[in-house]
Backbone as numpy.savetxt, mean C-alpha at the origin, in Angstrom:
# Nx Ny Nz CAx CAy CAz Cx Cy Cz
-27.37 -40.92 20.79 -28.34 -39.91 21.00 -27.21 -38.41 20.81
-26.44 -38.65 21.69 -25.31 -37.57 21.88 -24.75 -37.18 20.35
-24.23 -38.19 19.81 -23.43 -38.17 18.48 -24.73 -37.62 17.43
-25.64 -38.25 17.47 -26.65 -37.81 16.35 -26.70 -35.92 16.68
-27.02 -35.84 17.89 -27.45 -34.14 18.46 -26.17 -33.28 17.62
-24.99 -33.85 18.00 -23.64 -33.21 17.54 -23.58 -33.41 16.15
-24.05 -34.17 15.56 -24.29 -34.07 13.96 -24.81 -33.05 13.30
-26.14 -32.83 14.14 -27.18 -32.03 13.70 -26.68 -30.55 13.83
-25.94 -30.40 15.01 -25.32 -29.13 15.53 -24.18 -28.57 14.45
-23.67 -29.41 14.31 -22.31 -29.56 13.07 -23.11 -29.04 11.69
-23.89 -29.86 11.50 -24.73 -29.33 10.05 -25.38 -28.11 10.06
-25.88 -27.70 11.31 -26.70 -26.74 11.23 -25.59 -25.41 11.17
-24.42 -25.82 11.95 -23.22 -24.47 11.85 -22.71 -24.25 10.56
-22.35 -25.51 9.90 -22.06 -25.68 8.27 -23.04 -24.73 7.62
-24.19 -24.89 7.48 -25.22 -24.40 6.78 -25.56 -22.87 7.00
-24.96 -22.41 8.46 -25.39 -21.19 8.56 -23.97 -20.40 8.08
-22.78 -20.94 7.99 -21.59 -20.45 7.41 -21.41 -20.33 5.92
-22.18 -21.33 5.48 -22.01 -21.38 3.91 -23.23 -20.39 3.45
-24.32 -20.04 4.48 -25.40 -19.13 3.84 -24.63 -17.77 4.15
-24.04 -17.61 5.24 -23.38 -15.99 5.29 -22.47 -15.85 4.25
-21.76 -16.76 3.87 -20.69 -16.65 2.84 -21.47 -16.43 1.52
-22.31 -17.03 1.40 -23.30 -16.88 -0.42 -23.78 -15.33 -0.12
-24.35 -15.01 1.13 -24.95 -13.73 1.23 -23.91 -12.33 1.25
-22.66 -13.01 1.58 -21.71 -11.89 1.56 -21.07 -11.91 0.20
-21.21 -12.96 -0.75 -20.90 -13.13 -1.82 -21.84 -12.15 -2.80
-22.88 -12.56 -2.60 -24.25 -11.90 -3.39 -23.88 -10.32 -2.94
-23.92 -9.99 -1.94 -23.67 -8.44 -1.44 -22.37 -7.63 -2.42
-21.32 -8.45 -2.26 -20.29 -7.71 -3.07 -20.60 -7.85 -4.45
-21.15 -8.75 -5.22 -21.50 -9.02 -6.71 -22.51 -7.45 -6.63
-23.33 -7.39 -5.83 -24.24 -6.03 -5.94 -23.00 -4.79 -6.27
-22.27 -4.94 -5.16 -21.44 -3.75 -5.14 -20.67 -3.71 -6.46
-20.13 -4.51 -7.01 -19.36 -4.66 -8.26 -20.26 -4.02 -9.48
-21.44 -4.73 -9.46 -22.52 -4.27 -10.24 -22.88 -2.37 -10.50
-22.91 -1.97 -9.12 -22.93 -0.71 -9.06 -21.98 0.11 -9.52
-20.97 -0.29 -9.06 -19.48 0.62 -9.45 -19.16 0.26 -10.86
-19.41 -0.92 -11.55 -19.31 -0.93 -12.91 -20.20 -0.09 -13.72
-21.55 -0.07 -13.29 -22.51 0.75 -13.76 -22.21 2.21 -13.84
-21.70 2.94 -12.75 -21.64 3.81 -12.55 -20.39 4.70 -13.25
-19.21 3.63 -13.47 -18.21 3.83 -14.45 -18.49 4.00 -15.59
-19.24 2.85 -16.18 -19.88 3.02 -17.53 -20.49 4.07 -17.96
-21.57 4.68 -17.11 -22.24 5.92 -17.32 -21.72 6.99 -17.06
-20.53 6.97 -16.81 -19.56 8.42 -16.30 -20.28 9.35 -15.11
-21.11 8.54 -14.38 -21.87 9.37 -13.21 -20.73 9.66 -12.12
-20.59 10.66 -12.03 -19.37 10.82 -11.10 -19.98 10.76 -9.39
-21.36 11.20 -8.92 -21.79 10.60 -7.74 -22.11 9.51 -7.74
-22.58 8.83 -8.58 -22.97 7.49 -8.47 -21.58 6.66 -8.51
-20.45 6.93 -9.12 -19.25 6.50 -8.83 -18.57 6.44 -7.45
-18.79 7.94 -6.84 -18.36 8.06 -5.81 -18.73 7.23 -4.41
-19.96 7.31 -4.61 -20.90 6.64 -3.59 -20.50 5.04 -3.84
-20.64 4.45 -5.10 -20.39 3.01 -5.34 -18.67 2.50 -4.80
-18.02 3.45 -4.96 -16.67 3.53 -4.62 -16.40 3.22 -3.04
-16.95 4.03 -2.42 -16.85 4.22 -1.26 -17.47 3.08 -0.50
-18.72 2.46 -0.92 -19.24 1.30 -0.63 -18.43 -0.19 -0.81
-17.62 -0.24 -2.00 -16.56 -1.10 -2.29 -15.58 -1.22 -1.30
-15.07 0.08 -0.91 -13.87 0.47 -0.09 -14.20 0.15 1.36
-15.34 0.41 1.78 -15.78 -0.17 3.17 -15.76 -1.51 3.28
-16.14 -2.33 1.95 -16.15 -3.85 2.37 -14.69 -4.18 2.39
-13.80 -3.64 1.69 -12.37 -3.95 1.91 -12.17 -5.18 1.38
-10.90 -5.63 2.21 -10.31 -6.91 1.74 -9.68 -7.06 0.24
-8.99 -8.02 -0.25 -8.47 -8.15 -1.49 -9.26 -7.93 -2.72
-10.45 -8.56 -2.38 -11.74 -8.31 -3.37 -11.96 -6.99 -3.87
-11.99 -6.23 -3.03 -12.14 -4.36 -3.24 -10.89 -4.12 -4.10
-9.83 -4.31 -3.73 -8.62 -4.08 -4.80 -8.75 -4.89 -6.00
-8.96 -6.02 -6.06 -8.94 -6.58 -7.06 -9.90 -6.13 -8.46
-11.34 -5.68 -7.64 -12.09 -4.98 -8.54 -11.85 -3.91 -9.20
-11.43 -2.81 -8.03 -10.87 -1.71 -8.53 -9.93 -1.40 -9.57
-8.74 -2.49 -9.23 -7.79 -2.43 -10.28 -8.07 -2.85 -11.82
-9.20 -4.22 -11.65 -9.38 -4.63 -12.87 -10.47 -3.64 -13.68
-11.14 -2.68 -13.06 -11.83 -1.56 -14.01 -10.62 -0.41 -14.38
-9.98 -0.14 -13.57 -8.77 0.87 -13.88 -7.91 0.49 -15.02
-7.64 -0.80 -15.29 -6.96 -1.37 -16.35 -7.79 -1.18 -17.79
-9.28 -1.15 -17.69 -9.79 -0.87 -18.87 -10.33 0.87 -18.88
-9.67 1.39 -18.11 -10.24 2.72 -18.56 -9.40 3.50 -19.44
-10.20 4.25 -20.72 -9.35 4.69 -21.64 -8.63 5.96 -21.10
-7.35 6.25 -22.03 -6.97 7.38 -21.39 -7.60 8.72 -21.37
-8.58 8.70 -22.18 -9.35 10.09 -22.36 -10.23 10.36 -21.07
-10.29 9.49 -20.28 -10.88 9.62 -19.17 -10.28 9.70 -17.51
-9.47 10.72 -17.72 -8.64 10.80 -16.55 -9.27 11.11 -15.28
-10.50 11.91 -15.31 -11.04 11.99 -13.88 -11.60 10.75 -13.56
-12.20 9.96 -14.04 -12.32 8.70 -13.83 -11.45 7.91 -13.11
-10.28 7.81 -14.15 -9.10 7.15 -13.87 -8.63 7.31 -12.58
-8.52 8.55 -12.18 -7.79 9.42 -10.90 -8.77 9.06 -9.79
-10.09 9.19 -10.03 -10.78 8.96 -8.72 -10.84 7.38 -8.19
-10.57 6.64 -9.22 -10.39 4.95 -8.97 -9.32 5.02 -8.35
-8.29 5.40 -8.86 -6.65 4.87 -8.64 -6.49 5.82 -7.12
-6.83 6.97 -6.51 -6.79 7.44 -5.27 -7.81 6.57 -4.50
-8.93 6.43 -4.89 -9.83 5.82 -4.02 -9.02 3.95 -3.20
-8.51 3.47 -4.27 -7.98 2.18 -3.90 -6.66 2.21 -2.83
-6.13 3.42 -3.41 -4.90 3.94 -2.60 -5.24 4.26 -0.94
-6.53 4.29 -0.72 -7.09 4.58 0.73 -7.30 3.42 1.73
-7.09 2.21 1.06 -7.25 0.93 1.94 -6.15 0.76 3.05
-6.43 0.22 3.91 -5.59 0.25 4.99 -5.57 -1.37 5.65
-6.56 -2.23 5.18 -6.35 -3.58 5.90 -5.24 -4.39 5.20
-4.92 -5.53 5.72 -3.39 -6.04 5.49 -3.92 -6.66 4.17
-5.01 -7.46 4.02 -5.23 -8.11 2.80 -5.26 -7.56 1.57
-5.87 -6.00 1.52 -6.23 -5.20 0.41 -4.61 -4.63 0.21
-4.01 -4.39 1.28 -2.69 -3.70 1.09 -1.44 -5.06 0.24
-1.87 -6.17 0.63 -0.86 -7.48 -0.01 -1.49 -7.46 -1.39
-2.59 -7.27 -1.69 -3.26 -7.32 -3.12 -2.83 -5.97 -3.92
-2.81 -5.09 -3.54 -2.13 -3.67 -3.92 -0.94 -3.93 -4.31
0.14 -4.40 -3.28 1.35 -4.70 -3.77 1.63 -5.60 -4.85
0.86 -6.64 -5.14 0.78 -7.43 -5.91 0.35 -6.76 -7.28
-0.71 -5.74 -7.28 -1.06 -5.14 -8.63 0.22 -4.21 -8.92
0.77 -3.51 -7.87 1.80 -2.71 -8.53 3.10 -3.34 -9.17
3.31 -4.59 -8.49 4.45 -5.28 -9.09 4.23 -5.80 -10.58
2.92 -6.35 -10.51 2.31 -6.96 -11.65 2.57 -5.62 -12.99
2.20 -4.47 -12.46 1.98 -3.28 -13.71 3.37 -2.53 -13.32
4.60 -2.99 -13.00 5.67 -2.55 -12.58 6.23 -1.61 -13.90
6.11 -2.24 -14.91 6.35 -1.62 -16.49 5.46 -0.83 -17.16
4.65 -0.39 -16.50 3.25 0.55 -16.65 3.40 1.54 -15.80
2.80 2.73 -16.53 2.50 3.78 -15.62 1.64 3.99 -14.64
0.60 2.96 -14.58 -0.51 2.60 -13.50 0.43 2.26 -12.42
1.20 1.41 -12.54 1.95 1.35 -10.95 2.91 2.66 -10.43
3.20 3.47 -11.30 3.89 4.76 -10.71 2.43 5.49 -10.31
1.56 5.52 -10.89 0.42 6.30 -10.35 -0.16 5.73 -9.19
-0.25 4.60 -8.98 -0.70 4.03 -7.74 0.21 4.18 -6.63
1.36 4.36 -6.85 2.48 4.28 -6.05 2.67 6.11 -5.53
2.33 6.87 -6.58 2.31 8.24 -6.22 1.00 8.51 -5.41
-0.03 8.06 -5.74 -1.48 8.34 -4.99 -1.35 7.79 -3.46
-0.67 6.50 -3.43 -0.14 6.01 -2.14 0.48 6.63 -0.92
1.33 7.60 -1.70 2.06 8.57 -0.52 1.42 9.35 0.34
-0.10 9.18 0.14 -0.84 9.93 1.06 -1.35 9.14 2.16
-1.04 7.74 2.12 -1.42 6.73 3.11 -0.15 6.42 4.19
-0.41 6.82 5.33 0.34 6.68 5.91 0.04 5.27 7.16
-0.81 4.63 6.94 -1.33 3.43 7.68 0.16 2.44 7.95
-0.24 1.71 9.05 0.98 0.75 9.39 1.19 -0.25 8.40
-0.13 -0.87 7.77 -0.04 -1.85 6.58 0.80 -1.54 5.17
0.95 -0.10 4.78 1.04 0.23 3.56 2.63 -0.05 3.65
3.64 -0.32 4.56 4.76 -0.91 4.39 4.83 -2.01 3.32
3.44 -2.86 3.51 3.59 -4.17 2.77 4.06 -3.78 1.33
3.49 -2.80 0.90 3.35 -2.12 -0.45 4.72 -1.95 -0.66
5.72 -1.29 0.04 6.82 -0.12 -0.30 7.71 -1.40 -0.17
7.71 -2.32 0.63 8.56 -3.63 0.68 8.62 -4.09 -0.62
7.69 -4.46 -1.19 7.30 -5.28 -2.46 8.29 -4.39 -3.43
7.98 -3.15 -3.49 8.33 -1.91 -4.23 9.94 -1.99 -4.62
10.47 -2.38 -2.92 11.91 -2.18 -3.10 12.43 -3.32 -3.61
11.87 -4.57 -3.35 12.29 -5.95 -3.76 12.15 -6.21 -5.33
11.32 -5.55 -5.98 10.71 -6.19 -7.18 10.58 -4.90 -8.18
10.94 -3.64 -7.98 10.33 -2.60 -8.81 11.75 -2.11 -9.30
11.46 -0.90 -10.23 12.54 -0.07 -10.78 13.14 0.91 -9.70
14.25 1.64 -10.27 14.99 2.22 -9.21 14.23 3.68 -8.90
13.49 4.27 -10.00 12.60 5.19 -9.86 11.41 4.88 -8.70
10.86 3.99 -8.77 10.15 3.26 -7.84 10.24 3.08 -6.34
11.59 2.45 -6.35 12.24 2.30 -5.32 12.57 3.77 -4.32
12.93 4.62 -4.91 13.30 5.75 -4.30 11.87 6.52 -3.69
10.77 6.31 -4.34 9.54 6.71 -3.73 9.12 5.99 -2.68
9.46 4.60 -2.81 8.97 3.71 -1.80 9.80 4.47 -0.52
11.23 4.29 -0.59 12.19 4.83 0.72 11.54 5.99 1.14
11.46 6.99 0.22 10.92 8.25 1.00 9.36 7.95 1.55
8.71 7.35 1.03 7.41 7.26 2.06 7.31 6.28 3.33
8.38 5.47 3.04 8.89 4.80 4.72 9.44 5.62 5.46
10.12 6.45 5.18 10.76 7.28 6.05 9.76 8.21 6.55
8.69 8.69 5.75 7.89 9.60 6.22 6.80 8.89 7.12
6.79 7.76 7.05 5.63 6.97 8.24 6.16 6.95 9.38
7.35 6.97 9.79 8.00 6.99 11.13 7.23 5.77 11.76
7.27 4.50 11.58 6.41 3.50 12.25 7.60 2.40 12.18
7.52 1.37 12.85 8.17 0.47 13.09 8.18 -0.54 12.19
6.64 -0.49 11.54 6.59 -1.32 10.49 7.44 -1.01 9.15
8.02 0.41 9.28 8.79 0.98 8.29 10.21 0.54 8.03
10.35 0.40 9.32 11.80 -0.40 9.59 12.03 -1.53 9.23
10.96 -2.50 9.54 10.64 -4.06 9.37 10.97 -3.92 7.79
10.18 -3.29 6.88 10.36 -3.30 5.50 11.45 -3.09 4.85
12.27 -2.06 5.44 13.69 -1.51 4.97 14.49 -2.71 5.21
14.51 -3.60 6.42 15.38 -4.14 6.81 15.20 -5.75 6.09
13.96 -5.99 5.61 13.57 -6.93 5.16 14.09 -6.88 3.43
13.76 -5.93 3.02 14.10 -5.74 1.70 16.01 -5.39 1.48
16.44 -4.91 2.48 18.16 -4.95 2.63 18.46 -6.15 2.12
17.94 -7.27 2.84 18.40 -8.67 2.95 18.15 -9.01 1.21
17.48 -8.27 0.38 17.25 -9.19 -0.99 18.06 -8.24 -1.85
18.09 -6.96 -1.65 18.39 -5.68 -2.61 19.99 -6.13 -3.27
20.08 -6.09 -4.29 21.63 -6.46 -4.85 22.19 -5.02 -5.03
21.45 -4.18 -5.96 22.10 -2.39 -6.38 22.93 -1.66 -4.95
23.84 -1.58 -5.12 24.51 -0.58 -4.04 23.83 0.29 -4.20
23.89 1.14 -4.87 23.00 2.32 -4.82 21.60 2.40 -3.87
20.93 1.64 -4.00 19.58 1.18 -3.31 19.89 1.03 -1.90
20.82 0.10 -1.93 20.94 -0.28 -0.37 21.79 0.77 0.28
22.42 1.49 -0.20 22.92 2.63 0.33 21.96 3.65 0.70
20.83 3.81 -0.24 19.89 4.61 0.31 18.78 3.95 1.23
18.79 2.57 1.07 17.74 1.92 2.34 18.63 2.15 3.82
19.83 1.78 3.62 20.63 2.20 4.98 20.73 3.76 5.29
20.55 4.40 4.36 20.65 5.90 4.90 19.11 6.16 5.54
18.10 5.48 5.13 16.76 5.85 5.71 16.69 4.98 6.99
17.50 3.84 7.27 17.22 3.29 8.19 17.90 3.89 9.50
19.17 4.85 9.23 19.73 5.53 10.14 18.98 6.46 10.61
18.05 7.24 9.55 17.62 8.44 9.71 16.15 8.19 10.75
15.44 6.88 10.40 14.54 6.59 11.17 15.03 6.23 12.58
16.21 5.36 12.63 16.20 4.81 14.09 17.41 5.62 14.81
18.09 6.41 14.37 18.97 7.42 14.89 20.14 6.10 15.44
20.23 5.01 14.58 21.49 3.89 14.88 22.10 3.69 13.42
23.18 3.39 14.05 24.25 3.15 12.79 24.79 1.54 13.01
24.24 0.86 12.17 24.63 -0.97 12.10 25.33 -1.48 11.13
25.95 -0.34 10.12 26.61 -0.84 8.91 26.13 -1.10 7.97
26.34 -1.72 6.93 25.66 -2.10 5.83 25.30 -3.60 5.70
25.25 -4.04 6.61 24.82 -5.40 6.89 23.41 -5.73 7.11
22.70 -6.28 6.52 20.98 -6.44 6.85 20.86 -7.36 8.14
21.87 -8.41 8.12 21.96 -9.32 9.28 22.28 -8.46 10.88
23.18 -7.52 10.45 23.36 -6.75 12.10 22.50 -5.73 12.16
21.64 -5.34 11.03 20.52 -4.36 11.42 19.47 -5.08 11.73
18.99 -6.61 11.37 17.96 -7.17 12.16 18.23 -7.61 13.29
19.55 -7.94 13.81 19.77 -8.34 15.23 19.49 -7.24 16.17
19.98 -5.99 15.57 20.10 -4.90 16.67 18.49 -4.28 16.71
17.72 -4.45 15.53 16.02 -4.12 15.43 15.35 -5.28 16.77
15.74 -6.16 16.69 14.99 -7.40 17.25 15.05 -7.11 19.02
16.16 -6.49 19.22 16.62 -6.14 20.54 15.99 -4.81 20.84
15.93 -3.74 19.96 15.66 -2.37 20.11 14.41 -2.07 19.80
13.30 -2.73 18.85 12.27 -2.36 18.31 11.34 -2.01 19.65
11.34 -2.57 20.63 10.12 -2.30 21.80 10.68 -0.80 22.87
11.86 -0.15 22.09 12.28 0.97 22.73 11.72 2.00 21.80
11.02 1.85 20.79 10.29 2.88 19.93 11.20 3.68 19.10
10.83 4.33 18.11 11.56 5.07 17.09 12.53 5.95 17.57
13.56 6.14 16.70 14.79 7.07 16.90 14.33 8.56 17.29
13.29 8.97 16.60 12.59 10.36 16.75 11.53 10.17 17.34
11.41 10.86 18.26 9.90 10.97 18.65 8.73 11.76 18.20
7.76 11.35 17.86 6.78 12.06 16.82 5.89 13.23 17.93
6.02 14.32 16.87 5.20 15.55 17.38 6.12 16.42 18.19
7.17 16.07 18.77 7.71 17.01 19.57 8.63 18.11 18.68
8.63 19.14 19.60 9.13 20.26 19.14 10.85 20.59 19.53
11.76 20.77 18.54 12.92 20.82 18.84 13.60 21.90 18.11
14.25 22.91 18.70 14.74 23.96 17.76 14.02 24.75 16.68
12.68 24.75 17.13 11.66 25.39 15.86 11.23 24.62 14.66
11.98 23.06 14.74 11.44 22.25 13.68 10.09 21.42 14.26
9.92 20.27 13.68 8.90 19.55 14.22 9.41 18.51 15.22
10.62 18.61 15.28 11.30 17.43 16.10 10.91 15.78 15.64
10.62 15.62 14.58 10.58 14.32 13.82 11.34 14.27 12.50
11.17 13.22 12.16 12.17 12.98 10.96 11.74 13.88 9.68
10.70 14.75 9.78 10.27 15.29 9.17 11.33 16.65 8.75
12.11 16.89 10.01 13.25 17.91 9.89 14.16 17.42 8.74
14.58 16.32 8.70 15.55 16.02 7.76 15.29 15.47 6.45
13.80 15.15 6.21 13.66 14.59 5.12 13.66 15.24 4.02
13.72 16.70 4.05 14.14 17.50 2.87 15.52 17.34 2.62
16.36 17.19 3.37 17.81 17.09 2.91 17.89 15.39 2.09
17.16 14.65 3.01 17.29 13.15 2.58 16.45 13.32 0.96
15.49 14.12 0.56 15.16 14.20 -0.46 15.88 14.80 -1.61
16.57 15.98 -1.24 17.32 16.76 -1.93 18.42 16.10 -2.61
19.29 15.29 -1.45 20.27 14.60 -1.80 20.34 13.20 -2.41
19.11 12.45 -2.13 18.89 11.05 -2.65 17.54 10.86 -3.29
16.78 11.50 -3.31 15.47 11.35 -4.13 15.16 12.46 -4.90
14.09 12.13 -5.66 13.26 13.27 -6.42 11.78 13.24 -6.10
11.35 14.08 -5.90 9.87 14.28 -5.46 8.73 13.61 -6.33
7.65 13.39 -5.99 6.44 12.94 -6.76 6.01 14.01 -7.84
6.33 15.25 -7.88 6.30 15.99 -8.90 6.57 16.25 -9.94
7.99 15.23 -9.98 8.56 15.09 -11.02 8.06 13.71 -11.79
7.13 13.05 -11.30 6.67 11.84 -12.16 5.62 12.23 -13.16
5.69 11.89 -14.52 4.75 12.04 -15.18 3.41 11.08 -15.10
2.31 11.88 -14.77 1.19 10.87 -14.69 0.46 10.73 -15.84
0.45 9.35 -16.16 -0.52 9.23 -17.60 -1.14 7.87 -17.15
-2.65 8.15 -17.86 -3.40 6.75 -17.75 -3.33 5.60 -18.40
-3.26 4.56 -17.87 -2.94 3.40 -18.63 -4.09 3.12 -19.73
-3.53 2.70 -20.82 -4.55 3.05 -22.36 -4.55 1.38 -22.69
-5.84 1.09 -22.31 -6.26 -0.31 -22.57 -7.69 -0.02 -23.48
-8.20 -1.28 -23.80 -9.24 -0.90 -24.81 -10.84 -0.51 -23.77
-11.53 0.04 -24.65 -12.60 0.65 -24.07 -13.75 -0.35 -23.46
-14.70 -0.09 -22.63 -15.59 -0.96 -22.23 -16.59 -1.49 -23.24
């Protein structure tokens, strides 16, 4: 009897799980239809509302959907293109960031990847380091420099994690030197040029916080890494204003 009751409860639980999953799948299909319809009709207000709903849903599904639509936007529709690009770059959850990182790496030879990375500069959430680590490990020099600057701007332990992880894989000496400069700036430490030494130091020191405290005022500056960022950008990087923003040209709907 107990076994029978157990099997009934188990079946009921599985049914409820699948029912919830089906309902969620149907909900997302509706969100997808609404967004595609709004984009196709070029209805800016409807697109904004539909885009917000998809972003609230979040996760990798949201990013996949938006990127799949962006890939089809013709070059003549810059307003729609940028609304979608800027929208997808506001995601914060880990699954969404992982998917966004894969999309940027996939399109690393296209202008879309640079446009996404440019729009992502305004996103300072902790999980954005996932994207920048992928860029450092797999993308071109100009994109790597953009990601280094963004990681420095974050002033988060996840930025240090990403820089050290990337340092283990980067072969180019110039990029390695800039990653090390970024680590020194963020941590106020100097562990040489070996990723292993930085990793060992960080394992012990990460609980002590970043090398520069956020928001404190020192000598008329901000007291943060921002005080040195202009020098870093001037010496090592170029700002996003030098990136030519072009829409990805693919077939129309």
